[in-house]
C-alpha positions as CSV (number, residue, x, y, z in Angstrom):
1,M,25.2,-40.2,25.4
2,S,26.0,-36.6,26.4
3,S,23.3,-34.0,26.9
4,E,24.9,-32.0,24.1
5,Q,24.6,-35.0,21.7
6,L,21.0,-35.5,22.8
7,V,20.2,-31.9,22.0
8,V,21.7,-32.2,18.5
9,D,19.9,-35.4,17.8
10,D,16.6,-34.0,18.9
11,A,17.0,-30.7,16.9
12,P,14.9,-31.9,13.9
13,T,12.1,-33.0,16.3
14,L,12.3,-29.7,18.1
15,R,12.1,-27.8,14.8
16,R,9.0,-29.8,13.8
17,V,7.3,-29.1,17.1
18,G,8.2,-25.4,16.8
19,L,6.8,-25.3,13.3
20,R,3.6,-27.0,14.3
21,G,3.3,-24.7,17.3
22,A,3.8,-21.6,15.1
23,L,1.2,-22.8,12.5
24,A,-1.3,-23.6,15.3
25,H,-0.7,-20.1,16.8
26,T,-1.2,-18.5,13.4
27,A,-4.4,-20.5,12.7
28,S,-5.7,-19.5,16.2
29,R,-5.0,-15.8,15.5
30,L,-6.8,-16.0,12.1
31,R,-9.8,-17.6,13.7
32,E,-9.8,-15.0,16.4
33,G,-9.5,-12.2,13.8
34,L,-12.3,-13.6,11.7
35,G,-14.4,-13.8,14.8
36,N,-14.0,-10.1,15.3
37,S,-16.9,-8.1,13.7
38,I,-14.6,-5.2,12.8
39,V,-12.2,-7.5,10.9
40,R,-15.1,-9.1,9.1
41,A,-16.3,-5.6,8.1
42,Y,-12.9,-4.9,6.5
43,L,-13.0,-8.3,4.7
44,V,-16.5,-7.6,3.4
45,T,-15.4,-4.2,2.2
46,F,-12.5,-5.7,0.2
47,V,-14.8,-8.4,-1.3
48,I,-17.3,-5.9,-2.4
49,S,-14.6,-3.7,-4.0
50,S,-13.1,-6.7,-5.7
51,L,-16.5,-7.8,-7.2
52,V,-17.1,-4.2,-8.4
53,V,-13.7,-4.1,-10.1
54,S,-14.2,-7.4,-11.7
55,T,-17.2,-6.1,-13.6
56,W,-15.0,-3.6,-15.5
57,F,-12.9,-6.3,-17.2
58,R,-13.5,-8.4,-20.2
59,A,-11.3,-11.3,-21.3
60,G,-8.4,-10.2,-23.5
61,T,-9.0,-6.5,-23.0
62,F,-7.2,-3.7,-21.1
63,I,-8.7,-0.8,-19.3
64,S,-7.1,2.0,-21.2
65,T,-8.1,5.5,-22.3
66,G,-6.6,8.9,-23.0
67,D,-3.0,9.1,-21.7
68,M,-3.3,5.9,-19.7
69,G,-2.0,3.3,-22.1
70,P,-2.4,-0.5,-22.0
71,F,-0.8,-2.4,-19.1
72,I,2.3,-3.3,-21.0
73,R,5.6,-2.7,-19.3
74,Q,8.1,-4.8,-21.3
75,G,10.1,-1.8,-22.4
76,W,10.8,-0.8,-18.8
77,S,11.2,-4.2,-17.2
78,E,14.9,-4.7,-17.8
79,E,15.9,-1.4,-16.2
80,M,13.2,-1.1,-13.6
81,S,15.5,-1.2,-10.7
82,W,18.1,1.2,-12.2
83,S,18.2,4.9,-11.2
84,W,19.8,5.6,-14.6
85,N,17.8,4.2,-17.5
86,H,16.5,4.9,-21.0
87,Q,12.8,5.5,-20.2
88,I,13.0,9.1,-21.3
89,T,15.9,9.4,-23.8
90,G,18.0,7.0,-25.8
91,A,21.2,8.4,-24.3
92,G,19.8,7.6,-20.8
93,S,18.9,9.8,-17.8
94,A,17.9,9.6,-14.2
95,A,14.4,8.3,-13.9
96,H,12.0,7.0,-11.2
97,T,10.9,3.8,-12.9
98,V,11.3,1.8,-9.7
99,G,8.1,3.4,-8.5
100,R,6.3,0.9,-10.8
101,A,7.6,-2.0,-8.7
102,L,4.1,-3.2,-7.8
103,E,3.1,-3.3,-11.5
104,F,6.2,-5.4,-12.4
105,F,5.6,-7.7,-9.4
106,L,2.0,-8.4,-10.4
107,I,3.1,-9.1,-14.0
108,D,5.6,-11.6,-12.7
109,I,3.0,-13.3,-10.6
110,A,0.6,-13.4,-13.5
111,D,3.3,-15.0,-15.7
112,F,4.1,-17.5,-12.9
113,V,0.5,-18.8,-12.8
114,G,0.3,-18.8,-16.6
115,G,-1.5,-15.5,-17.0
116,D,-0.6,-12.3,-18.9
117,E,-0.8,-8.6,-18.6
118,Y,-4.6,-8.7,-18.7
119,L,-4.6,-10.7,-15.5
120,A,-1.9,-8.4,-14.0
121,Q,-4.0,-5.3,-14.7
122,W,-7.0,-6.9,-13.0
123,M,-4.9,-7.7,-10.0
124,F,-3.5,-4.2,-9.9
125,Y,-6.9,-2.5,-9.9
126,T,-8.3,-5.1,-7.5
127,L,-5.5,-4.2,-5.1
128,I,-5.6,-0.4,-5.3
129,Y,-9.4,-0.2,-5.1
130,G,-9.3,-2.7,-2.3
131,F,-6.7,-0.5,-0.7
132,V,-8.8,2.6,-0.8
133,A,-11.9,0.8,0.3
134,V,-10.2,-0.9,3.3
135,G,-8.2,2.3,4.0
136,V,-11.3,4.4,4.3
137,A,-13.0,1.7,6.3
138,Y,-10.0,1.6,8.6
139,A,-10.2,5.4,9.1
140,A,-13.9,5.2,9.8
141,G,-13.3,2.3,12.3
142,A,-11.2,4.7,14.4
143,I,-14.4,6.8,15.0
144,V,-17.4,4.4,14.7
145,K,-17.6,0.8,15.8
146,H,-20.7,-0.4,14.0
147,P,-19.7,-2.9,11.2
148,V,-22.4,-1.7,8.8
149,A,-21.1,1.9,9.1
150,I,-17.6,0.8,8.4
151,V,-18.6,-1.2,5.4
152,A,-20.7,1.7,4.1
153,A,-17.8,4.1,4.4
154,G,-15.4,1.8,2.6
155,T,-17.8,0.9,-0.1
156,F,-18.7,4.6,-0.8
157,S,-15.0,5.3,-1.3
158,V,-15.1,3.0,-4.3
159,L,-18.6,3.6,-5.6
160,N,-18.6,7.4,-5.9
161,G,-18.8,9.5,-9.0
162,F,-15.3,11.0,-8.7
163,F,-13.4,7.7,-8.7
164,L,-15.7,6.1,-11.3
165,T,-15.2,8.9,-13.7
166,R,-11.5,9.1,-13.1
167,L,-10.9,5.5,-14.1
168,P,-8.4,4.2,-15.1
169,N,-6.0,6.8,-13.5
170,P,-4.6,5.0,-10.4
171,L,-3.1,8.0,-8.7
172,N,-6.3,9.4,-7.3
173,I,-7.2,6.1,-5.8
174,I,-3.8,5.4,-4.2
175,S,-3.7,9.0,-2.9
176,V,-7.0,8.8,-1.1
177,G,-6.2,5.3,0.2
178,T,-2.8,6.5,1.6
179,V,-4.3,9.5,3.3
180,A,-7.1,7.3,4.8
181,L,-4.5,4.9,6.1
182,F,-2.6,7.7,7.7
183,I,-5.7,9.0,9.4
184,G,-6.7,5.6,10.7
185,L,-3.3,5.0,12.2
186,A,-3.0,8.5,13.7
187,L,-6.3,8.4,15.4
188,R,-5.6,5.1,17.0
189,I,-2.2,6.2,18.2
190,A,-3.7,9.4,19.6
191,K,-6.2,7.2,21.5
192,G,-3.3,5.3,23.1
193,R,-3.2,2.2,20.9
194,R,0.2,0.6,20.7
195,I,1.3,0.3,17.0
196,S,4.8,-0.6,16.0
197,P,6.8,2.2,14.3
198,V,7.5,-0.4,11.6
199,V,3.9,-0.2,10.6
200,G,4.3,3.6,10.1
201,G,7.2,3.0,7.8
202,I,5.2,0.4,5.8
203,A,2.3,2.8,5.5
204,F,4.5,5.2,3.4
205,L,5.2,2.6,0.8
206,P,2.2,3.5,-1.5
207,T,3.8,7.0,-1.9
208,S,6.4,5.4,-4.1
209,F,3.7,5.3,-6.8
210,L,2.4,8.8,-6.0
211,A,5.9,10.1,-6.7
212,F,4.9,10.0,-10.4
213,N,2.8,13.0,-9.5
214,P,4.8,15.0,-6.9
215,P,1.9,17.3,-5.9
216,M,-0.1,14.2,-4.9
217,M,2.9,12.8,-3.0
218,V,3.3,16.1,-1.2
219,V,-0.4,16.2,-0.2
220,A,-0.2,12.6,1.1
221,A,3.0,13.5,3.1
222,M,1.5,16.6,4.5
223,W,-1.5,14.7,5.6
224,A,0.7,12.1,7.2
225,V,2.3,14.8,9.4
226,A,0.3,18.1,9.5
227,G,-3.2,16.8,8.7
228,T,-3.1,14.0,11.2
229,T,-1.6,16.3,13.9
230,V,-4.4,18.8,13.6
231,L,-7.1,16.0,13.5
232,S,-5.7,14.3,16.5
233,L,-5.6,17.6,18.4
234,L,-9.2,18.4,17.6
235,I,-10.5,14.9,18.4
236,M,-8.2,13.6,21.2
237,G,-6.8,16.8,22.7
238,W,-3.2,17.6,23.7
239,G,-2.6,14.2,25.2
240,G,-3.4,12.5,22.0
241,L,-1.3,15.0,20.1
242,W,1.7,14.3,22.3
243,R,1.3,10.6,21.8
244,L,1.3,11.1,18.0
245,I,4.3,13.3,18.0
246,K,6.3,10.7,20.0
247,Y,5.2,8.1,17.5
248,F,6.4,10.3,14.6
249,V,9.9,10.5,16.2
250,K,10.1,6.7,16.5
251,T,8.7,6.1,13.0
252,A,10.9,8.5,11.1
253,P,14.0,6.2,10.9
254,W,11.7,3.3,9.6
255,V,10.1,5.6,7.0
256,I,13.6,6.4,5.6
257,L,14.9,2.8,5.9
258,L,11.9,1.1,4.3
259,N,11.4,3.6,1.6
260,A,15.0,4.3,0.6
261,W,14.7,2.0,-2.4
262,W,12.5,4.5,-4.2
263,L,13.3,7.8,-2.4
264,V,16.9,7.7,-3.7
265,P,16.0,7.2,-7.4
266,F,13.2,9.8,-7.0
267,A,15.6,12.4,-5.6
268,Q,18.2,11.6,-8.3
269,A,15.5,11.9,-11.1
270,Y,14.4,15.3,-9.8
271,T,17.8,16.8,-9.0
272,G,19.8,15.1,-11.8
273,G,17.5,15.7,-14.7
274,G,14.6,13.7,-16.2
275,G,12.1,14.1,-13.4
276,A,9.7,16.4,-15.2
277,E,9.8,14.5,-18.4
278,A,9.2,11.2,-16.5
279,N,6.2,12.6,-14.9
280,A,4.8,13.8,-18.2
281,T,5.1,10.4,-19.7
282,F,2.9,9.0,-17.0
283,T,0.2,11.6,-16.5
């Protein structure tokens, strides 16, 4: 038997060994992460946030008030991924419906497990409040190292009068969570932490929802660039600022690549008509 034949015959075995090795490595990394007090602090923060959000829901009811309607998206689902749709007018227009991708994704998950829009809305608020809680905790973790302080910062971001009185508008929550994430990343990069530029591109994804309120999107984007630049200079000095600027240059292509799916429809909506009306229907 030739060596080539032996390699071919042993390929399934090698794949199984490789899979087991990958799973073992992943399990080892998870155990290592859970053994880290800072990671546990982020996890505790998310659990607290999730428990708080769960107290707001009652079976068979939506969180809905004022101009925030029930979590029903059937009328938009068929054209969600289209830049030209009928969200605004019967004749059709450019619209940024794809910014609601997370909502449709959660509705599909709820449907897959036998749930409905009530479950989807609970998952939505659990995720966005968990996002702001962990985001603020992550930003705090770049400055302080005590787990209790990190948990306190993240929990306060959820249990504060402003957010509780703004419920159920998700834009404020996502905006603060996004800014906090940018700050946490920027301070770590300024300190010399190696973070993949891909992570920077992913960090911009929540702005797809903020695009329903362009001023909030602009504030988040300005914080991502100008705000974090000034903050890094004040805390880490010129060396930290230079590291952050180099990271911006490396990250810019990933931001465009990973966010083109919503940036293009957004630009079309606000340059080809329909943008202002689309924003009014949401806020």
